[in-house]
C-alpha positions as CSV (number, residue, x, y, z in Angstrom):
1,M,7.7,-56.1,54.4
2,P,11.3,-56.6,53.3
3,S,13.3,-53.7,52.0
4,Y,15.1,-55.0,48.9
5,G,16.0,-51.4,48.0
6,T,18.5,-51.4,50.8
7,A,20.3,-54.4,49.2
8,S,20.4,-52.4,45.9
9,F,21.7,-49.4,47.6
10,H,24.5,-51.4,49.2
11,A,25.3,-53.1,45.9
12,Q,25.8,-49.6,44.4
13,Q,27.8,-48.4,47.3
14,G,30.1,-51.4,47.3
15,A,30.8,-51.1,43.6
16,E,31.4,-47.3,44.0
17,K,33.8,-47.8,46.8
18,A,35.7,-50.6,45.0
19,L,36.2,-48.3,42.0
20,K,37.3,-45.4,44.1
21,A,39.8,-47.7,45.9
22,L,41.3,-48.6,42.5
23,L,41.5,-44.9,41.5
24,A,43.1,-44.0,44.8
25,R,45.6,-46.8,44.6
26,H,46.8,-45.3,41.3
27,G,46.9,-41.7,42.6
28,V,43.9,-40.6,40.6
29,P,42.0,-37.8,42.5
30,V,38.7,-39.4,43.5
31,E,35.7,-37.3,42.7
32,R,32.7,-36.9,45.0
33,T,30.3,-38.8,42.7
34,H,28.0,-41.8,42.8
35,D,28.0,-42.1,39.0
36,L,29.5,-45.6,38.3
37,G,29.8,-44.9,34.6
38,R,31.9,-41.8,35.3
39,L,34.1,-43.7,37.8
40,L,34.5,-46.5,35.2
41,R,35.6,-44.0,32.6
42,Q,38.2,-42.6,35.0
43,A,39.4,-46.1,35.9
44,E,39.9,-46.8,32.2
45,N,43.1,-44.7,32.3
46,V,44.7,-46.9,35.0
47,S,43.0,-50.2,34.1
48,P,42.4,-50.5,30.3
49,G,39.3,-52.4,29.4
50,I,37.6,-52.0,32.7
51,A,35.0,-49.6,31.5
52,T,33.8,-52.0,28.8
53,R,34.0,-55.1,31.0
54,L,32.0,-53.6,33.8
55,A,29.7,-51.2,31.8
56,D,26.6,-53.0,33.1
57,A,27.3,-51.9,36.6
58,D,26.3,-48.3,35.7
59,A,22.7,-49.5,36.0
60,L,23.3,-49.4,39.8
61,T,23.9,-45.6,39.8
62,P,20.3,-44.6,40.6
63,F,20.4,-46.6,43.7
64,A,23.1,-44.4,45.3
65,V,20.4,-42.0,46.6
66,L,17.8,-44.6,47.5
67,T,18.1,-44.3,51.3
68,R,18.3,-40.5,51.1
69,Y,15.4,-40.0,48.7
70,P,13.2,-43.0,48.9
71,M,10.7,-41.7,46.4
72,S,13.4,-41.2,43.7
73,T,13.2,-44.8,42.6
74,P,10.3,-47.3,42.4
75,P,10.2,-50.0,45.0
76,T,12.7,-52.8,44.5
77,E,11.5,-56.4,44.3
78,R,13.6,-59.3,45.4
79,A,14.5,-60.4,41.9
80,Q,15.7,-56.9,41.1
81,A,17.9,-56.7,44.2
82,T,19.3,-60.1,43.3
83,E,20.2,-58.7,39.8
84,H,21.8,-55.6,41.4
85,L,24.0,-57.7,43.6
86,A,25.0,-59.7,40.5
87,L,25.9,-56.5,38.7
88,A,28.1,-55.4,41.7
89,R,29.9,-58.7,42.1
90,P,32.1,-58.4,39.0
91,V,33.2,-55.0,40.0
92,F,34.5,-56.4,43.3
93,E,36.1,-59.3,41.5
94,V,37.8,-57.2,38.8
95,V,39.0,-54.6,41.2
96,A,40.3,-57.3,43.6
97,E,42.2,-58.9,40.8
98,R,43.7,-55.6,39.6
99,L,44.8,-54.8,43.2
100,R,45.9,-58.3,44.1
101,D,49.6,-57.7,43.9
102,Y,49.4,-54.4,45.7
103,L,47.3,-55.9,48.5
104,A,49.6,-59.0,48.7
105,G,52.6,-56.6,49.1
106,A,50.9,-54.6,51.8
107,A,50.1,-57.8,53.7
108,S,53.6,-59.1,53.6
109,A,55.0,-55.7,54.7
110,T,53.3,-56.1,58.1
């Protein structure tokens, strides 16, 4: 039986790490949290509009603990996992866009 919950967990983790990268790039102390809503609110200070634009990603927050506490969330179906990946994708895209110049500069410095 496939474990679609793992895909949801990784969608959450990817979104979380992308937001933390944005915060770290701007010198914002990165909290030990899995709460995407909280991270988005922090990111708003360095990237105005991001919290509103990516607010739907907060729905991924419960999946941060899925592999640690499997009984904490109901089983995830394929369609749900697909939705979760779709919620994470804009986080990656927006953060990549906001870090594009910084990353391009780092690449040319090597």
